[in-house]
C-alpha positions, 0 to 999 in steps of 0.5 A, spaced: 330 161 798 330 167 793 329 162 787 323 160 791 319 165 788 320 160 782 319 155 784 313 157 788 309 157 781 311 150 778 318 150 775 322 144 777 330 146 780 329 152 777 336 156 777 338 161 781 334 168 781 336 172 777 336 180 778 339 187 776 344 191 781 343 198 780 349 203 783 346 211 781 352 212 785 357 211 778 352 212 773 354 217 769 347 219 765 349 216 758 345 213 756 346 206 753 342 203 757 337 207 753 339 205 747 342 198 748 334 196 751 331 200 744 335 196 739 335 189 742 328 189 744 325 192 738 323 199 742 319 204 739 324 211 738 319 215 745 320 223 743 326 226 742 324 233 743 327 237 749 321 238 754 324 243 758 324 241 764 330 237 764 335 234 760 333 228 760 328 227 754 324 220 755 322 223 763 319 216 765 319 209 764 313 207 760 311 203 754 316 206 750 322 207 755 323 201 758 330 203 762 330 210 763 336 214 766 333 221 770 337 226 771 336 230 778 338 237 779 339 238 786 343 244 791 349 241 793 350 244 799 349 238 802 355 234 797 360 231 801 366 231 798 369 223 797 371 218 792 365 215 790 370 210 786 368 211 778 370 205 774 377 208 770 375 208 763 380 212 758 387 214 760 388 221 764 391 224 759 388 222 752 391 215 748 389 211 743 382 206 744 388 200 745 390 204 750 384 204 755 384 201 761 379 195 763 374 197 767 374 191 773 369 188 776 370 190 783 368 197 782 367 199 790 374 198 791 376 203 786 378 211 787 379 217 784 378 224 784 372 228 788 366 225 783 358 226 785 354 223 778 359 225 774 361 233 776 367 234 780 367 238 785 373 244 785 371 252 785 369 252 778 363 248 778 355 250 779 352 250 786 348 244 784 349 237 783 346 232 779 344 225 781 344 220 776 339 214 776 337 208 771 331 205 774 327 200 771 321 195 772 322 192 780 321 184 777 317 184 785 317 178 789 309 180 790 308 181 784 301 185 783 301 185 775 301 177 776 296 177 781 291 181 776 291 179 769 285 176 766 288 173 760 295 170 764 299 176 759 303 176 765 307 170 766 313 168 772 319 166 768 324 161 771 329 166 773 324 168 777 323 175 772 316 179 770 315 178 763 308 180 759 306 176 753 303 182 748 300 176 744 296 175 750 294 182 752 288 184 751 289 192 753 284 192 760 289 196 764 289 192 771 296 191 771 296 198 770 294 200 775 296 195 780 304 196 779 306 200 786 311 204 782 307 206 776 311 202 772 307 197 766 304 202 762 299 202 755 302 203 748 297 209 745 295 205 738 293 199 741 293 198 748 296 192 750 302 192 756 309 194 755 315 193 760 321 191 761 323 183 761 330 183 763 332 180 756 328 174 757 330 170 751 338 173 752 337 170 758 335 163 756 341 162 752 346 165 758 347 171 755 346 177 760 341 183 758 342 189 753 343 194 758 347 190 762 352 190 757 352 197 755 353 200 761 361 203 761 361 204 768 358 198 771 352 202 774 348 197 771 350 189 774 347 183 772 347 176 775 344 172 782 340 177 786 342 173 792 350 174 790 347 182 788 346 183 793 351 181 798 355 186 793 351 192 794 351 191 801 358 191 801 359 198 796 354 201 801 359 200 807 365 203 802 360 209 802 359 210 808 366 209 811 368 215 805 362 220 809 357 218 804 352 217 810 346 219 805 347 212 801 342 207 801 339 200 798 332 201 795 328 195 794 333 190 796 329 187 802 325 180 803 322 183 809 319 190 805 311 191 802 313 186 796 318 181 799 323 185 796 324 187 788 328 183 783 332 190 781 334 193 787 338 200 787 343 204 791 341 211 792 345 217 795 338 221 797 332 219 800 327 215 794 322 221 794 329 224 791 329 219 785 320 219 784 320 211 788 315 211 793 319 210 799 314 204 801 311 201 797 307 195 798 303 191 794 297 193 792 294 185 792 295 184 799 288 185 801 285 181 795 283 175 798 280 178 804 276 183 799 273 178 795 271 175 800 268 181 803 265 182 797 262 175 797 259 175 804 256 181 801 253 178 797 250 171 800 246 178 804 243 180 798 241 173 795 237 172 803 234 179 803 232 178 796 229 171 799 226 174 805 223 180 801 220 175 796 217 170 801 215 174 806 212 179 800 208 173 798 204 172 805 
């Protein structure tokens, strides 16, 4: 059961494990999630300059970017002309805000004209497509950052998420190199690390994270992890039936190298296209054997020193 991740660290009768399911097929790149995350968590502004590399000005996750919407431009030669089920946000021919159709919870069953990540396919469109994806900390089941933290600044919550306590962090940076996704980052002015907390303060009072609440297309869905996995598989089946053979889930499997993620994704291409490692592995998987070998080596040195000392006296 996915709730065991909290029970394993001592929580008595923890609630069902919570998580994020990010459906990139309905992401429109509005960055509302980035703004909501910054506003609620008081995350500093991290640069509004045009990079020249993309229309995305934040570029990647970091200490000052806990949610990051990537704009990935690619040739449209392999694009399939199918409906991706974008939810209806407003009337097709204008209207007042009160006329707007509410977003339903069954996003995967809706149908609209041919759209791929916000771009209509017709004779007037450029020969490329956008893949939009909102990235975030994965809240791994086997979290290497927790394994290497020497101060206990990182801890597992009763919801199964991983949170950093900045007032306990000493800025050693061990977790930065341990993270297989490159999520955790140190803030330049003081060296402490920061990342997504899945709005732990909001979860604690029964609210959903700010990014999920702000998402206008329900690309970011929050809830019980088991339920999200079932919903995600249904969405993939729907896309496959519509001809989107490249649609796949990423990070949902408990059998992967990190034991499955608390934040997983539906992708429309290979993980590498989105800047995600294709086969992540918890970097501390061999930590126990490494310490064992180190202890054996240290014992060997002690024996060798003793032999040299006493042998020299003879």
